[in-house]
TITITOR-121783 format. One record per residue (C-alpha): residue in one letter; residue number from 1; x, z, y. Coordinates in nm, 2 decimals, m for minus. Last residue first. Example, Ala and Ser with C-alpha at 12.3 -4.5 7.8 and 13.67 -1.06 7.14 Angstrom:
TITITOR-121783
+------+-----+--------+--------+--------+
: code : pos :     px :     pz :     py :
+------+-----+--------+--------+--------+
:    S :   2 :   1.37 :   0.71 :  m0.11 :
:    A :   1 :   1.23 :   0.78 :  m0.45 :
+------+-----+--------+--------+--------+
//
This chain:
TITITOR-121783
+------+-----+--------+--------+--------+
: code : pos :     px :     pz :     py :
+------+-----+--------+--------+--------+
:    P : 104 :   1.71 :   1.38 :   3.92 :
:    R : 103 :   1.99 :   1.40 :   3.75 :
:    R : 102 :   2.14 :   1.77 :   3.62 :
:    G : 101 :   2.43 :   1.84 :   3.61 :
:    V : 100 :   2.69 :   2.14 :   3.50 :
:    I :  99 :   2.44 :   2.36 :   3.32 :
:    R :  98 :   2.61 :   2.60 :   3.14 :
:    G :  97 :   2.64 :   2.65 :   2.74 :
:    T :  96 :   3.00 :   2.75 :   2.73 :
:    R :  95 :   3.19 :   2.49 :   2.48 :
:    A :  94 :   2.87 :   2.25 :   2.46 :
:    D :  93 :   2.87 :   2.20 :   2.89 :
:    V :  92 :   2.49 :   2.08 :   2.94 :
:    Y :  91 :   2.40 :   1.80 :   3.14 :
:    V :  90 :   1.98 :   1.81 :   3.24 :
:    I :  89 :   1.85 :   1.44 :   3.19 :
:    V :  88 :   1.51 :   1.47 :   3.38 :
:    V :  87 :   1.24 :   1.16 :   3.32 :
:    Q :  86 :   0.94 :   1.16 :   3.52 :
:    S :  85 :   0.55 :   1.18 :   3.49 :
:    G :  84 :   0.48 :   1.51 :   3.43 :
:    D :  83 :   0.86 :   1.66 :   3.42 :
:    M :  82 :   0.97 :   1.58 :   3.06 :
:    F :  81 :   1.29 :   1.60 :   2.96 :
:    K :  80 :   1.64 :   1.48 :   2.84 :
:    L :  79 :   1.97 :   1.64 :   2.72 :
:    A :  78 :   2.26 :   1.52 :   2.81 :
:    Y :  77 :   2.58 :   1.68 :   2.60 :
:    V :  76 :   2.89 :   1.75 :   2.77 :
:    M :  75 :   3.23 :   1.77 :   2.59 :
:    Q :  74 :   3.39 :   1.58 :   2.89 :
:    R :  73 :   3.59 :   1.32 :   2.68 :
:    A :  72 :   3.36 :   1.42 :   2.36 :
:    D :  71 :   3.07 :   1.30 :   2.57 :
:    F :  70 :   2.75 :   1.33 :   2.39 :
:    Q :  69 :   2.40 :   1.21 :   2.39 :
:    P :  68 :   2.08 :   1.38 :   2.27 :
:    G :  67 :   1.76 :   1.20 :   2.18 :
:    G :  66 :   1.51 :   1.47 :   2.19 :
:    L :  65 :   1.20 :   1.49 :   2.46 :
:    Y :  64 :   1.19 :   1.78 :   2.57 :
:    T :  63 :   0.87 :   1.88 :   2.73 :
:    M :  62 :   0.87 :   2.11 :   3.09 :
:    N :  61 :   0.79 :   2.44 :   3.16 :
:    N :  60 :   1.08 :   2.61 :   3.00 :
:    Y :  59 :   1.33 :   2.39 :   3.18 :
:    P :  58 :   1.21 :   2.50 :   3.50 :
:    A :  57 :   1.31 :   2.75 :   3.45 :
:    R :  56 :   1.57 :   2.87 :   3.14 :
:    S :  55 :   1.41 :   2.90 :   2.77 :
:    R :  54 :   1.45 :   2.49 :   2.66 :
:    V :  53 :   1.80 :   2.49 :   2.80 :
:    D :  52 :   1.86 :   2.81 :   2.56 :
:    A :  51 :   1.70 :   2.64 :   2.25 :
:    I :  50 :   1.89 :   2.32 :   2.34 :
:    L :  49 :   2.21 :   2.45 :   2.32 :
:    R :  48 :   2.13 :   2.69 :   2.01 :
:    N :  47 :   2.01 :   2.33 :   1.87 :
:    L :  46 :   2.33 :   2.15 :   1.92 :
:    P :  45 :   2.54 :   2.42 :   1.80 :
:    I :  44 :   2.78 :   2.59 :   2.09 :
:    V :  43 :   3.14 :   2.45 :   2.08 :
:    Q :  42 :   3.49 :   2.57 :   2.03 :
:    G :  41 :   3.36 :   2.81 :   1.68 :
:    Q :  40 :   3.57 :   2.56 :   1.46 :
:    A :  39 :   3.30 :   2.46 :   1.30 :
:    A :  38 :   3.19 :   2.33 :   1.60 :
:    A :  37 :   3.45 :   2.18 :   1.69 :
:    E :  36 :   3.51 :   1.99 :   1.38 :
:    R :  35 :   3.17 :   1.92 :   1.37 :
:    L :  34 :   3.19 :   1.73 :   1.73 :
:    N :  33 :   3.46 :   1.53 :   1.61 :
:    D :  32 :   3.30 :   1.37 :   1.37 :
:    Q :  31 :   3.03 :   1.32 :   1.62 :
:    D :  30 :   3.30 :   1.17 :   1.87 :
:    R :  29 :   3.39 :   0.94 :   1.62 :
:    D :  28 :   3.05 :   0.85 :   1.49 :
:    R :  27 :   3.00 :   0.78 :   1.79 :
:    D :  26 :   3.33 :   0.55 :   1.81 :
:    G :  25 :   3.24 :   0.34 :   1.52 :
:    R :  24 :   2.88 :   0.29 :   1.66 :
:    A :  23 :   3.04 :   0.11 :   1.94 :
:    A :  22 :   3.29 :  m0.08 :   1.79 :
:    A :  21 :   2.95 :  m0.20 :   1.56 :
:    P :  20 :   2.76 :  m0.29 :   1.89 :
:    G :  19 :   3.03 :  m0.51 :   2.00 :
:    A :  18 :   3.13 :  m0.66 :   1.68 :
:    A :  17 :   2.79 :  m0.87 :   1.70 :
:    A :  16 :   2.85 :  m1.02 :   2.05 :
:    L :  15 :   3.22 :  m1.19 :   1.93 :
:    L :  14 :   3.09 :  m1.29 :   1.60 :
:    L :  13 :   2.76 :  m1.49 :   1.81 :
:    A :  12 :   3.05 :  m1.59 :   2.04 :
:    S :  11 :   3.24 :  m1.71 :   1.76 :
:    A :  10 :   2.97 :  m1.93 :   1.63 :
:    I :   9 :   2.86 :  m2.06 :   1.92 :
:    S :   8 :   3.18 :  m2.25 :   1.99 :
:    F :   7 :   3.22 :  m2.33 :   1.64 :
:    T :   6 :   2.94 :  m2.51 :   1.68 :
:    L :   5 :   3.07 :  m2.69 :   2.00 :
:    T :   4 :   3.33 :  m2.76 :   1.85 :
:    R :   3 :   3.27 :  m2.93 :   1.54 :
:    I :   2 :   2.94 :  m3.12 :   1.80 :
:    M :   1 :   3.22 :  m3.27 :   1.97 :
+------+-----+--------+--------+--------+
//
């Protein structure tokens, strides 16, 4: 009984640890694909996208928080800004630089 319980707990811990590792692997692949696409001119470099969005109203009056996230399937960046006490997430098409969404 104790062996079975110990084995079950150990298995659960191993499975729980595998989840974040798999997610890191996906992010690494996304970053590799993004670098390759940028090198081939298929996407706008991130620093240029950020500078472009920060130059537009109303984002030019907000604080950029950093930590951009990239959705490789949709080729969209999520950029975080602070507007007073509210976090605003701006979704930007990595291929065109067009703002495709905002929350809130």
